[in-house]
C-alpha positions, 0 to 999 in steps of 0.5 A: 328313449328312442330318437324319432323324426316325425311330421305333422299331418299335413307334411308331405314327409309324413305321407311318403309315396302316399301322395299329398295331404288334404288340400283343405288342411293346406290351402283350403279357402276361408269363407265367411257368412255374416247374418242376423236372426230375429225372434218375435216376442210370441215365439214359443217352445219348439220354434226353429230358425235356419241360420245357413248351410255349410259343406259338411266336410268344411272346418269351422274356424275359431272366428265362428261367433253367435251374439246371443245378448239380445236374443229372446230366448234364455237358452241358446241352442245351435245345431241341425234341424233335427238335433237341437243342440249339436253344435252349442247349447248355452245359457244366454246369461253365460256370456254375450258372445258364444264361441262353438270352436276354439283353437286347439280344442276338441273340434279344431281341425274336425269336419263339420259333420264331426263337430256335430257328432254325426256318425258318418259324413253325409256329403253335401251341405248341413244346415245350422239352426237356432232352436227354442227350448222354452217360450221367448221372453221377449223379441230379439236378435242374434248376429252371427258370423261363421267363419269356415274353411273349405277346398273350394 
């Protein structure tokens, strides 16, 4: 086996004369969005609720949480406006708090557009949406906290 010296993706040593690593990875700013979305008891299948807009190239932090225990739908679907489950889909009964990104998982250190399964970075902002894939079982609410890292 050879003896090697290697470096991480953010090490300037690994980049040599290629310049510096992406500042988002080395000194990005942590941002936090705190919100709540409400649903009525008569909201039906196909309803959608805009949560927020995020920079398409931000990194979602593992502190991103959706509290689904009091939501009025049996299934939680969060994605883009046109892809209902691009971020997560889970039965509400699976737990009170849903975390779409975990430290060290396949989504860790990926830009939002990649986490959502898009084929290319659309640039600008991407809206996150809660979607109903069945009729509401009652009125409800879903508090959420979205933590992300971005270069500006």
